[in-house]
C-alpha positions as CSV (number, residue, x, y, z in Angstrom):
1,M,1.4,-6.0,15.0
2,K,1.4,-2.6,13.2
3,T,-1.3,-0.7,11.3
4,M,-1.1,1.3,8.2
5,T,-3.9,2.7,5.9
6,C,-4.5,2.2,2.2
7,H,-3.6,5.9,1.7
8,Q,-0.2,5.4,3.5
9,L,0.5,2.6,1.1
10,G,-0.2,4.7,-2.0
11,G,-3.9,3.9,-2.2
12,A,-7.0,6.0,-2.1
13,C,-8.8,5.4,1.2
14,D,-8.5,5.1,4.9
15,E,-9.0,1.3,5.1
16,T,-6.6,-0.1,7.7
17,F,-4.4,-3.1,7.4
18,R,-2.8,-4.8,10.4
19,A,0.2,-7.1,10.1
20,E,3.3,-8.4,11.8
21,T,5.6,-7.7,8.8
22,F,5.7,-5.3,5.9
23,E,5.4,-8.3,3.5
24,E,2.2,-9.3,5.2
25,L,0.9,-5.8,5.0
26,T,1.6,-5.5,1.3
27,E,-0.3,-8.7,0.7
28,L,-3.3,-7.3,2.5
29,S,-3.0,-4.1,0.5
30,K,-2.8,-6.0,-2.8
31,A,-6.0,-8.0,-1.9
32,H,-7.8,-4.7,-1.1
33,G,-6.5,-3.3,-4.4
34,M,-7.9,-6.2,-6.3
35,D,-11.2,-5.9,-4.6
36,M,-11.4,-2.2,-5.5
37,F,-10.4,-3.0,-9.1
38,Q,-13.2,-5.5,-9.4
39,K,-15.6,-2.8,-8.0
40,Q,-14.1,-0.3,-10.5
41,D,-13.6,2.3,-7.7
42,P,-12.5,5.5,-9.5
43,A,-10.2,6.7,-6.8
44,H,-8.4,3.4,-6.4
45,L,-8.2,3.0,-10.2
46,E,-6.4,6.4,-10.3
47,A,-4.0,5.3,-7.5
48,M,-3.3,2.1,-9.4
49,N,-2.5,4.0,-12.6
50,K,0.0,6.1,-10.6
51,M,1.5,2.9,-9.2
52,M,1.7,1.3,-12.7
53,Q,3.6,4.4,-13.9
54,L,6.0,4.1,-10.9
55,M,6.6,0.4,-11.7
56,Q,7.9,1.4,-15.2
57,N,11.1,2.6,-13.4
58,P,12.5,-0.2,-11.2
59,E,14.9,2.1,-9.4
60,E,12.1,4.5,-8.4
61,M,9.8,1.6,-7.5
62,N,12.5,0.2,-5.2
63,K,13.0,3.6,-3.6
64,W,9.2,3.9,-3.1
65,M,9.0,0.5,-1.5
66,D,12.0,1.2,0.8
67,E,10.2,4.4,2.0
68,R,7.0,2.5,2.7
69,R,9.0,-0.2,4.6
70,K,10.6,2.5,6.7
71,D,7.2,4.0,7.3
72,F,5.9,0.6,8.5
73,E,8.9,0.1,10.8
74,A,8.4,3.6,12.3
75,Q,4.7,2.8,13.2
76,P,4.1,2.1,16.8
77,D,3.2,-1.4,17.8
78,D,-0.6,-1.9,18.2
79,V,-1.8,-2.1,21.7
């Protein structure tokens, strides 16, 4: 099990997500993002806009995801 924050995943806060795999972690992050969107949280909306811009370039998006995956893998296992 590893832990990363919303901020580490391109978000806007220090909410933590714990998961066994990077894929599980991204699902937790997406659910958090949807919650923040529903609440119209300004900081998260700004982060989402940046992510939407990144998604316009698939190559850059893949590079960004690869970097986050490496960050996840580099995290120590939770005790």
